[in-house]
N, C-alpha and C positions, 0 to 999 in steps of 0.2 A: 435538812436544808434543801430547798428547791427554788427554781427560778420562777415558778408559778405563784400567783398571788394567793396567800393564805388568809382566810377570813372566817368569821362566824356568821352563819346564815340565819336570818330571822325566820320565825316559824311560818309567817305568811308567805315567805318566798320559797318554801320547800315544795309546795304544790305548783311547780312551774317548769317550763322547758326553756327558761332563759337564765342568763347570768343574774347575779344579784342586782345589777343595774336595770333589769327588766327590758333591756334593749337587745343585747347580743344573744343570739340563739345558741342553744346547746346542740352541737352536731355529733359529739362523741363523748363517752364517759370512760375514764380509767378508774379502777378500784384496786386498792392495795391495803395490806395489813403490815404495819411497820413493827418488825421484831428487833429493832436496833441492829440490823444486819448492815454493816458498813458497805459491803460490796453491792448489795441491792440498792442502798441509798445513793451510792455513787452512780449506778446505772440509771436510776430514775432521774437524778439531777442532770446527768449528761443528756439523756433522751429528751427531757422536757425543755432544757435550754436550747438544744438544736431545733426543736419544733418551733420555738419562738424566734430564734435568731436567724436560722437558715430558711425556714418555710413560712415565717411570719404568722403562725397560728397564735391564737389568744387562749390563755389558760387561766383557770380559777380553781383553787383548791377548797374543799370542804373538809375541815378537820374531823378526826375520829370522834371528838366529843359530841358532835352533832349527828352521829349515826346511832342506830338502834342498839347495836351490839357494843358500842363504845370502843371498837377495835379497828373498824374499817374506815379508811379515808377515801375520798373521791376527788377526781380531777375532771373539771369540765373543759371541753375543747370547743372552740368556735373558729370557723374559717371566715375571715373577712371577705367582703364583697369583691375587692380587687383580686385577691388571691383565688377566689372561686372562679372569677372570669378567666384568669390566666390558665388554670388547670382545665376548665371547661373546653378551652380551645385546644389544649395539649391532648386531652383524651377524646377529642372530636365528639363532644356531647351535643346533641341536637337541641336547639331552642327555637321557639316560634318566632316567625317574622311578622312585622307590622303589615297589616293590610294585604296579606297574601293568603286568602282562604283556601282550605283544603279542597273544597268542591268535590268531595266524595260522598256519595250516598249509598246506603246498603241496598242490594238488589232485593226486589220484592217477590221473586218466585219462590215456590214452596221448597224446592230442593236446597237452595242456598240458605233459606231461613233455617231449615233443619240442620245444615252443616254448621251454622253459627250457634245452635242451641247448646248451652252449657259452656261456651267459650267466652262469652262476654256480651251476648245479646246483640242489640243494635250497635252498629259502629259508632253512631253519634250518641255516645254515652255522656254522662255528666262530666267525666274526666277526660273525654276525648278532645285533643287539641282542635280548636276551631280554625287555626291558621297553619299554614305550611311550616314545618320545622326543618332546619338545615343545620349542619355543623357550625357551632358558634365560632365567631372570629372577634377577638378582643378589639381590633382596630375598627370594627364596624358595629359598635355597640348600639348606635342610634337606629340601626335597622331591625333590632330584635326587641321583643317585648320584655322590658326590664323595669316595669312599673314598680314592683316591690322587690327590693334586694333579697328579702328572705324567701320569696316564693318563685322567683324566676327560674330556679332549679328546684325540682321536686326533692322531698326529703331523701328519697332513694339515691338520687344523683349526688346530693351533698355528701351522704355517707360514703358513696363510692369514691368521691374525690378525696375525702379525708383519709379513708383507708389506704388509698394509693400513696398518700404522703407518709402515713404512719408505717407502712410496710417498707419504706425506703429511707427512713430517718436513721442516722447513725447514732451510736452511743459507745462509750468506752467501758470495757470491763476492768477487772482488777489488774490485768496485765497491760492495760492501756492499749489494747488491740481494738480496732474499730469493728463493731458488730452492727447488724442491720435488723430493723423491724420490730413491730409490736408483738408479733406472734412469738418470737423467741423470748421476749420478756415475759409474756404470759406463761409460756411453757416452763421457764425456769423459776417461776414464782415471784418474780420482781413485781408484777401486777397480778392480782387474782382474777381480773376480768377486764375486758375492753369491748365495749358494745355501743350500738346506736340506741338511743332512747325511743320508746313509744311516745307518740304525740299527745296521748290522753289515756284515761282509764277506759277500758273497753265497755263498761256498763253505763257510762255517762259522758256527756260532752264536757269539754274544757273551754273556758272563756279565752284562754291565751294560746290555744293551739295554732301554730303557724300553718298547719296543713288541714284546717277546717275539720278537725276531729275525725280524721280518716279512719283511725282504729275503731272508734265507736260506730261509725257508719259501716265499716267492714263487718263488725259483729252483728249489727242489725240486718244487713242485707245478705250476709254470707256465712258468718261464723256461728250462728245459733245452732245448737245440736239438733233441734227438731224443726229446723227450717225446711219447708217442702219446696223451696225454690230451686229449680233446675239451673236457671241462668246464673252464671258467675260474673261479678263485676270486674271483668278482666282489666280494664284500664285503671280502675282504682287499686287493684292488686299490684299492677306494674308501678304506679306512681308511689305506692307506699313501701313495697318490698323489693322492687327492682325487676330487671328483665329476667333473671334466672328463675326466680320463684314464679313469676307470671308465666313463663314458658312451660314450667312443669304443670301448672294447673290448666293451662290451655291444652297441653297434650293429654292430660288425664281426662279432661272434659270431652275432647275429641274422641279418644279411645272408648270412653263410656258410651258416647252417642252411637258410635259404629257398632258397639256390642248389641244395641237394640235390634238391629237387623239380624245378626247371627243368632241371638237368643230366640227370636220369633221363629226362624227356620228350624233351629234345633229342637224347640218345643214341639213344633208340628211333626217332626220326624219321630220324636219320642211318643207322642200320642198316637201316631200311626202304628207303632209297635204295640202300644197298650190295646188298641182296638182289635188287632189281629193276632195277639199272642196265643189265644186259645183256639183259633180257627185254622191254624196251619196243619197240613196233613201229617207232617213228621211228628208234630207235638201230639196229635191224637194217637198216632201209632205208638209212640213211646209211652204214653200214659195208659194205653189200653191194656187191660189185664191179659187179654188173649194174644197180644203181640209183645209189647214191652215187658209184661209180667212173666212171659215165658223165656225171655232172653237172659241167660245167665252170664254175668260179666266176670272176667278174671280178677283175682285179688290185686289191689293197688299197692301192696307192699309185701315183703317176704315174710312168710311164716305166721306173723301175728294177724295179718289181714285175711279175710276169707272171701268166698264167693258172694255175689250180691245180684239182685235183680235190677234190670235196666229201668223199670218204671219207678224206682225209688228216686230217680233224678227228674221226675216229671215237673215239679215246681221250679227247679233250677233251670230246666230247659225253657219253660215258659217265660221265666224272668230274663233269660239271656236274649230272647227274641225282642225284648224292649229296645235293645241297643244293636242287635245283630239282625237287621232286616234290609229290605231293598232300599228303603229310604236313606239308610246310613251311607250307602254307596253314593247316592246323589249328594249327601251332605259332605262327604269327604272332598268331592270335587268343588262344591260350593265354597267350603272354607279355604281351600287353596287360592281361589280367585278373590274371595273376600279379603284375605290378608294382604294381597297385593293392592287391591283398591284402597284399603285403609291406609297403607303406607304411602301410596302415591298421592292420595288426597291430603294426607297430613303434610307431606313434603311441600306440596303446593300451598297449603294454608300457612305453614310456618314461614315460608318466604313472604307471604302477605303480611305477617306479623312484624317483620323486620322494620318497615317504616314506622309503624305504630309504636315500636319499642325504642324509637330514637336511634335506630341503626340503619345503615345504608348498605345495600348490596355491593356498592362500589368501594366500600372501605376495606382496605387490605393492610391496615396498620399492624405491624408485627407485635406480638404479645411480649411484654417485658419479662425478664427472668424472675423466678421466685427469689425472695430474699435468702432462703436457705441455700439455694444454688450459688448465689453470689458470695455468700459467706464461706462456703466450703471450697469454692474454686479459687485457688491462689495463683493460678497461671492465667496469662492474658495473651491475646493475639489480635492482630490488626483485622478489622472488619472492613472490606473494601466498599460495602454498601453505605454503612453509617460513617465510615472514615474515623472510627473510634476504636479504642482497645477494649475488646470484650473478654469477659471471664469465660473460661472453658475448662472442661474436665478431660484429662488425657485419656487416650484409648485404653491403656492398660488398666486404669482405675475403673473405667466404665465396664470393661470386660469382666473383671472379677465380680463386680457388683451384680451384673446381669446373670452371670453363671450361678452365683449363690441364690439369686431370686428364682431362677428356673428350677434348680434342684429342690428348693423348698416347696415350690408349687407341685412338682411331680411327687414329692414325698407325701404331701397331704392328699393328693388325688389317689395315690396308692393306698393310703390309709382308708379312704372312703371305700375303695374296692374291696379291701380286706373286711371291712364292716359289712358290706353287702354279702360277701361270701359267708360270713358268720351267720347272717340272717337266713341265708339259703340253707345252711346246715341246720339251723333251728327249725326251719320249715320241714325239712326231711325227717328230723328226729321227732318233732312234736306230732307230726302226722302218724308216724309209726306208733307212738304212745297212745294217741287218741283212738286210733283204729283198734287197738288191742284192749284198751281199758275204758271205752266209752260207757258212761253210766247206763245200766240196764233200764232204769226208770225212764230215761229219755228214749230208749229204743222202743219201749212199749207204746208211747204216745205217738200216734201216726202224724199229727200236725207238727209236733216238735221234731220228730224224726226227719221230716222232709225239709224243715227250715234249718235246724241245727245239726249239721253233719260234721264229721272230722275235717273234711276239706274246708268247709266254711269257717270253722273255729280256727283252723290253722291260718287261713288267709287273713282273718280279722286280727288275730293276735300278732302275726308277723308284720302286718301293715302298721299297727300301733307301735310296735317295738322299733320298726324302721323309722317311723316319724320322730320318735324320741331321739334316736341316734342322729338323725338329720339335724335336729334343733341343737343338740349338744355340739356337734362338729361345726355348725355354723357359728356359734358363739366363740368357739376357740379360734376358728380360722380368720374371723374378722380382724382380730388383734394381730395375728401373724401377717396377714396381707398388708395391713397398714405399716407394720415394721419393715417388711422387705421392700415396700414401695419407697419408704423414707430412705432406706439404704441405697436404692438406685439413684436418688437425688435427681429427679427429672428437672429439666430446665425451666419449664413454664407450668403454670397451674393447670392448663389444659392437658399438657403431657402427663402431669401427675395424676389427674383424674382419669385419663384414658388408660394409663398403666394399671391403676387400681381397679378400674372397671373390668378390664380383661381378666385380671387375676381372680377377682371375686366372681365374675360370671362363669368362668371356666370351672371353678370349684363348685359353684351352686348348680351348674348344669349336671355335673357328675353326681353331686350329692342328692339332688332332688329327683333326677330322671333315671338314674341307673337301675333302681329296683323296678321301675315301670318298664324300662327297656328289657329287663330280664324276663318279666312275665309276658311281654308282648312278642318277643322274638326268640327266646331261648327255652322257656318252660314248655315241656311236652314235645319239643322238637327233636331231642336226642335221647329218647327213652329206650329204643330198641323194641323187642317183642318178647313175649313170655319165655321163649327158649333161650334168648340171648339179651338180657337186660343190660343197660349201661349203668355203671356205678360211679359216683363221685368219690374220688380218692380211694377207689376200690372198696368202699365200705357202705355208703348210703346210695340206695337206688334212686336214680333221677326221678323227679316229680312227673306225674302224668297230668294232663288236662282232664277235666270232667268230660263226659260224653257230649255235653253241649259246648265244649270248647273252653278256652282260657279267657274269653272276652269278659265274662262276668267277674272273674277275679281281677282282671285288669281294671275294670270299672270300679271295683271296690277299693283297690289300691290307690287309684287316681283320686277318688272322692275323699278318702281319708287324708291323704297328704295335702290335697288342694284346700279343702275346707279347714283342716287343722292348721295349716300354715296361715290362712287368712285370719282365723280367730286369734292365734298366737301373735300375729303381727299387730293386730289392733290392740290387743292387751299390752304389748310391749311399747307401742308408740303413743298410746293415749293414757291408759291407766297408770303406767309407771311414772311418766312425767307429773301427772296430777298428784300421785302419792308423794313423790319427792318434793314438790312445791309445798304440800301440806306439812311435811316434816320440817322443811326449812323455815316455814312460817311459825311453827310451834317453837322452834329453837330461838326465834327472835322475839317472842312474846314477852319475855321477862324485861326487855328494855322499854316496853310500853309503860312501865311503872315510873319511868323518869318524868318528873313533873315538867321538865323543860321541853319534852317532845310529846305532842298530842297526836301527831300523825307521822306516818312514814313519808319520806321525801319521794318524789317521782323517780329519781334515779335509784334510790334504794329499793323501791318496789320492783323495778325492772331487774335489779341485781339479784333479787331473790328468785327470779324465774329461771327456767332451764335454758341452757345454751344449746342452740341448734347445731352449732359447729359448721365448719366449712364443708363437711361431708354429709350434712343432714339430708340434702336433696338426693345425694347419691344413693342412700338406702331406700328412699321413696321410689326412685326409678328402678332400682334392683328388684324391689318387691313386685312392682307392676310388670316388669319384663319377664320375671319368672312366671307370673300368672299368665302372661301372654303365651308363654311356652306350653303351660298346661292346657290353655284354651285352643291351641292350634296343633301341637305335635300329636296329641292322642285324642283329639275331639271325636274321631269316628267311634271310639269305644264308649264315649259318654257325651251324647249330643246335648245334655243339659249343662255342660261345662260353661258355655257362653252365658247362660242364664244365671248361674251361680256367680260368675265373674261380674256380671252386670249388677246384681244385687249387692255384691261386696263393694263395688266401685261407687255406687250411690251412697253407701254408708261411709266409704273411705273418704270421699270428697267432703262430706259433712264433718267427719272427725278430724281430717287434716286441716280444714279451715278453722275449726274450733281450737285445735291445739296451737296453730300458728298465731291466732289472735289473742288467746288467753293464757297459754301455758309456757310459751317460749319468748325469750328476748327477741327483739327485732333484729333479724339477720342483716349483716352488711350487704348492701346491694352489689350485684355482680353483673357483668355484661354477658349476654347470651344471644346468639343469632339462631342457633339450632339446639336440638337436644344432644348434640355431640355424637360420641361413638355409639350411643344407644341406638341410633338410627341404623348403623351397619349391623348391629346385633339383631335388631328386629327383622331386617331383611334376611339375615342368615337363618333365623328361626322360621320365617315364612317359607323359604325355599326348602328347608329340611322337613317342614311339616307335610309338604306334598309327598315326599319320599316315605316318611314314617306312616302316614295314613294309608298310602297305597300298599305298603307291606303288611300293615295290620289287617286290611281288608283281604289281602291275598292269602296270608299264612296263619293269622290268628283267628279271623272270622271263618265261619262255615259257609259263607255266601257263595264263594266260588265253587266248592264241591257240589252245592245244591244246584247251581246253574248248570254245571256240567251234567249232572244226573237228569235235570229237567229236559235239557235239549237232546240228550241221548236216549231217554226213555220215552217212547211214544207208541201210540196205537193208531192203526189205520182202519178207518171204518167208512165205507162208501166214498172212497177216495179223499177222505178228510183225515189229516194228520192231527192227532190230539196228544199234547204233551201232558205228562202227569208226574206227580211226586210220590205216588203210591209205591211203597217198597224202599224208600230212600234209607230209612233207619237200618234195615237189614243189609242193604248194599254197602253202607259205610262202615260196617263191622266185619272184621275177619274172624275166622274160626281157629281155635287152638285145642288140641287134644291134651287133656290134663295129664295123661301118662308121660308126656314129653317135658314136664316141668323139671328143672334142675332140682337136686335134692334140697338145696338151701332156699328154694322158692316155694316149696309145697306148703300150703297152709296147715297150721297145727290143728285147727278145728274147722268143721264145716257146718253150715246151718242144717236144721232138722229137715227142711224141705229138699235139700240137695240129695239126701239118701234115696229119695223117691224119684229122682229125676232119671229119665230113660236115656237122655243124651249126656254122655260123659265128656262133653266139650264145653269150653267157655269162649266168650267173645271179647275182642279188644279193638280199639280204634286204630285202624290201618287198612291198607289195601294190599293184602298178601293172599297167596294161594292157600287153600285149605289143606289139611293133612290128607295123605293118601294119594295126592297127585304127584306127577313127575317133578314138578317144581315147587313142592310144598314149602310154605313159609317164605317164598321169594316174592318180590314186589310184582304186582300184576300190571297189565297195560293200563288199567284205570288210573293207577297211581301216576303214571307218566302223562296221561291225558290231563289229569287235574293239575299236575305240576306245570305243564305247558300252558294251561289256561291261567294259572296264577301269574306266571311270568309275563304272559301276554297282557293281562290286566294291568300289571305294574307299568309296562312299557307304554301302553296306550294312554293310561290315565296321566302318567307323568308328562308325556309329550302334549297331551291335550291341555292340561293345566298350565304347563310352562308356555305353550303357545298363546293361551288366553291371557296369561299375566303379561307376556311381552306386548301383546296388542293393547292391553289396558294401559301399561306404562307408556306406550308410544302415543296413545290418544290423549292422555292427560298431560298437558304441558307443565313443566316444573315451575314456571314463573307466570302468574296471571298477567294479563295485559294491563290491568289497572295498576299493578305494581310497577311495570315498566314505564307506564305513563307518569306515575308519580316520581320516579327517579329522574325522568327527563325534566319534569317541572321543577324539581329541586335544583338541578344543574342550571336550568334557565334562570330561575329566580336568583340563584347565587351569582351568576354571571352578570345579571342586570344590576344587582346591588353593588357589586364591585365596580362596574362601569360607572354607575351614578356617583359612587364615592370618589373615583378617580377624577371625574369631571368637576365635582365640587372642590376637590383638593387643588386641581389645576386653576380653577377660578379664584380660589382663595390666594394661591401663590401669585397669580397675575395681579390681583388687587393689591396685595402687599408690595409687590415690585413697583407697580404704578405709584403707590403712595410714597415709596422711598425716593423714586425719581422726582416726584413733585416737590418733596421736601428739600431735595438737593437743589432744585432750580430756585426755590424761594431763598435758600441760604446764599446762593450766588448773587441773586438780585439784591439782597440786603447788603451784602458786602460791597 
């Protein structure tokens, strides 16, 4: 039993977006499978009756006999014109005014054209309002463009209004308690789905589309997988999907555009390293048989490792110079300033988007509570602002919920740290095994021996294992984060998304970046020296960096995690929905044999698509923000990171557009003025990147020790001071007498050439006095000079970049002047319309009063 009209739909009316009468437009669809569950039947009847009686929506049911599977029934929902006008005013939706043109033209200079690239092209697009839009007022209908009741509001606005009603509609459960909202009914299985319909098929136009086949146009202009078009039809996206989706794609386009600059500079820095990798003096010394070939290095692990010659790391040293050179110093400073410019320009641009999105900067309307919050809060208190009784949650209930949430988040972060520690133990143990059991066939091949070393094998396998662990923990934590956020019961949808965002990003930050932080700031820093090595848990000797430093390993770790995450993300976001849609389509093919059904209905075609969900964009933002962290936090170790991010984003925009248009149901439109809390997270990453890159250059890179040596080592000839790098390799290695090894550190075997060596010493990376001196094995003054230079570099670079970013932020105004002018024009136009309406109303009242007085005089004369 239902209060909605139940009827049999003709075959020719199944391919439509209208009711069976061909007049009323379908604004929303409910789907359900009736299992003779009286409780759910009662809830559906109560909910649909309230929609009709309280909110005056119009419903029409399609019986299950007319569905492909013979089990699913559908309910069409239409919002009448008068109801739409009422809620358009209530939600402050902007509508175009008659005869008030926008009078805004896009700037023609190169810089501003570049800044618009990928965001929507020209401002005067086909879907750009030609007239000024102001918040709708129901009592001033004549002033607005209402020529067509079906199109005066875009499809996105209509779905937003309908969802606003559906989320607040009451229904009764089996205990006759009032409940709220369509989301609760979908979650408990009363309805299997509730969604907005697409206006047409994506591969062809539809004659009855009320939105001029916007979906088909989006596919042709934007959603085709191999479209080479960079410009995005921003206004068409906004009109079809709503402000929130349009804001995401505007941000993604803007971010991708800014990556062009960073990618060009990073690529130039990389090729600078390629051009000079073999020409550096220290590389030539290290690779020289008479210099590096005669330097014997101490074993890298206890007992199983043996002595080795320095020139065996010739290839690794030359490779590390690709990323560890003078250009990367400049690049680290450049990226700190670039990140600030990007965020400031985006903040400015997103403000300029607000008027185009039908939003006003002056709007401060409070967000309504979530239906789940209203349903769970049984207590009410007086609100002096609204002068109404508002539902609220007592402090003791909020406290235990927040404590439970915090403990859960800390537990999962601790679990990530434990996994990282396990990977570190794996690195220590596998290096020990590889060093003692490395295949002899590989040792004999000189080329393979230089490329495939125990250290490289350890780094690659550990990075791959760490990546797999990261992906597994991500999948598990997503569900946990949603559960504990639901437990907190945030009051508004914005508060809900902000709470979930902080939990997810905090976990993702630790999960993705902790292993990179370990290599960048801890590996090789607490090793000790051959006579007094430092051991992890008293068992595993701490890892040492290669003679060329840990920067190459940091680059390897960053590349594997960054590229692997991007590939996995695209597979998960694109291929998985496509496979699921194919499986659902195969499951419904048997119904096509029904002679009464030649085609699927439009609503059933959409029902078979994947549901984006209310958190669909959340995961899109999270993916891009984590990528922004990779691109900025550790970019000094991998200048090609912006280029990889750029290539990924160009593919990401195409794939996201394709899946939105073809693989997902049309999401319910939502309001958005900014990208929300992501803006603060991006600012935090930008500030942190200045610190991390400065520390990487100071303590992980060898640039600072080389600079110290260069300026301290000089020759004076004919009153001319000449600086040189000759002898740097020898000066950066300390000497250790092998007789001073601890018994557990002495290698079990020695190479054949070591027996013929006349020098019974080995070398290691550090600045310590040689044996035989009064302060043997103590730190030399060079160590303290290098440490002072490192700290000075950090202080100078941080202050320089922070000062530059402050100046950039100060020079770029947050709100463009044209936006301020538009707001003033909106206020002026609205005040003029109200004034004209009041004048007309006064004239009409005077005319009516004069008419009544004249009729009274006539009656008196007649009598």
